[in-house]
C-alpha positions as CSV (number, residue, x, y, z in Angstrom):
1,X,-7.6,-23.1,1.8
2,X,-6.1,-22.8,5.3
3,X,-3.2,-20.3,3.7
4,X,-5.9,-18.1,2.4
5,X,-7.8,-18.0,5.6
6,X,-4.4,-17.1,7.6
7,X,-3.7,-14.4,5.1
8,X,-7.1,-12.9,5.4
9,X,-6.7,-13.0,9.3
10,X,-3.3,-11.5,9.1
11,X,-4.7,-8.6,6.8
12,X,-7.6,-8.1,9.2
13,X,-5.2,-7.8,12.1
14,X,-2.9,-5.5,10.6
15,X,-5.9,-3.3,9.5
16,X,-7.2,-3.5,12.9
17,X,-3.6,-2.2,14.5
18,X,-3.8,0.8,12.3
19,X,-1.5,0.0,9.6
20,X,-1.9,2.9,7.1
21,X,-2.8,2.5,3.6
22,X,-0.3,3.9,1.1
23,X,-0.7,7.8,0.5
24,X,0.1,10.1,-2.5
25,X,1.8,13.3,-2.4
26,X,-0.3,15.9,-0.5
27,X,-2.3,13.0,1.4
28,X,-1.9,12.4,5.1
29,X,-0.9,9.1,6.6
30,X,-2.2,8.6,10.2
31,X,0.1,6.8,12.1
32,X,0.2,5.3,15.9
33,X,0.5,7.8,18.8
34,X,-1.1,10.7,16.9
35,X,1.7,10.8,14.4
36,X,0.6,12.3,10.9
37,X,3.0,12.4,7.7
38,X,2.1,14.3,4.6
39,X,4.4,13.8,1.7
40,X,5.3,17.0,-0.1
41,X,7.8,16.4,-2.9
42,X,10.4,13.7,-3.9
43,X,13.8,15.4,-3.7
44,X,15.7,12.4,-5.1
45,X,14.8,9.3,-6.7
46,X,17.8,7.7,-7.9
47,X,16.9,4.0,-7.2
48,X,18.0,1.3,-9.7
49,X,15.5,0.5,-12.3
50,X,13.8,-2.8,-12.4
51,X,15.7,-5.2,-14.5
52,X,18.7,-3.2,-14.5
53,X,22.3,-4.4,-12.9
54,X,23.4,-1.4,-11.0
55,X,26.6,-0.7,-9.1
56,X,24.7,1.4,-6.6
57,X,21.2,0.7,-5.5
58,X,20.4,4.5,-5.4
59,X,18.1,6.0,-3.1
60,X,14.6,7.9,-2.8
61,X,14.6,11.0,-0.6
62,X,11.2,12.5,0.3
63,X,10.3,16.0,1.9
64,X,7.5,15.4,4.2
65,X,5.6,17.3,6.8
66,X,5.6,15.4,10.1
67,X,3.1,16.4,12.9
68,X,2.7,15.1,16.5
69,X,0.2,16.8,18.5
70,X,1.1,20.7,18.4
71,X,4.4,20.0,16.9
72,X,4.9,20.2,13.1
73,X,8.0,20.1,11.2
74,X,9.5,19.3,7.6
75,X,12.0,16.3,7.4
76,X,13.8,14.7,4.7
77,X,12.9,10.9,4.8
78,X,15.2,8.4,3.2
79,X,13.5,5.1,2.0
80,X,14.2,2.6,4.9
81,X,16.2,4.7,6.9
82,X,14.7,5.4,10.2
83,X,14.6,9.1,11.2
84,X,14.1,10.7,14.7
85,X,11.2,12.7,15.6
86,X,9.8,13.7,18.9
87,X,8.9,10.6,20.8
88,X,10.3,8.0,18.4
89,X,11.2,6.9,15.1
90,X,9.6,7.3,11.8
91,X,10.3,5.1,8.8
92,X,9.5,5.3,5.1
93,X,8.8,1.9,4.3
94,X,7.7,1.8,0.9
95,X,7.8,4.0,-2.2
96,X,5.9,3.1,-5.3
97,X,6.3,2.6,-8.5
98,X,9.8,1.8,-8.7
99,X,11.7,3.2,-11.6
100,X,11.5,1.5,-15.0
101,X,14.5,1.4,-17.5
102,X,12.4,2.5,-20.2
103,X,10.8,5.4,-18.2
104,X,13.5,7.9,-17.0
105,X,10.7,10.6,-15.8
106,X,9.7,10.7,-12.3
107,X,6.0,9.3,-11.9
108,X,5.2,12.4,-9.9
109,X,1.5,12.2,-8.9
110,X,1.8,8.5,-9.2
111,X,3.9,7.8,-6.2
112,X,2.5,6.1,-3.3
113,X,4.2,6.1,0.0
114,X,3.7,4.0,3.4
115,X,5.2,4.8,6.7
116,X,5.7,3.3,10.2
117,X,6.3,4.9,13.6
118,X,8.1,3.2,16.7
119,X,7.5,5.2,19.8
120,X,10.6,5.3,22.2
121,X,10.7,2.8,25.0
122,X,10.2,4.4,28.4
123,X,13.2,3.4,30.6
């Protein structure tokens, strides 16, 4: 019971801190410091399918529009690789669904993405 209460409290704190929900292609994620990210197209998804042993883990590359204030730019974001944007670092944290061995086609509209933004520390 205590574990359930702690999990609910953590989820509530994450939500209050503005942790964005996963977004689909064409939807916009609202992040900290006014950063907005709109996934446009999956340029590459060569991730190793679940349940398969691969020599290379593969990668996912997403083309996205990144906006902050009046600035807007297209960026290629690689899964788990922080990318420099004005004022901080943007990371594509999650891309679902993972590829399946029995389904080689890209899931297109079924993709969901989450992002995080870490502002630069003033020195």
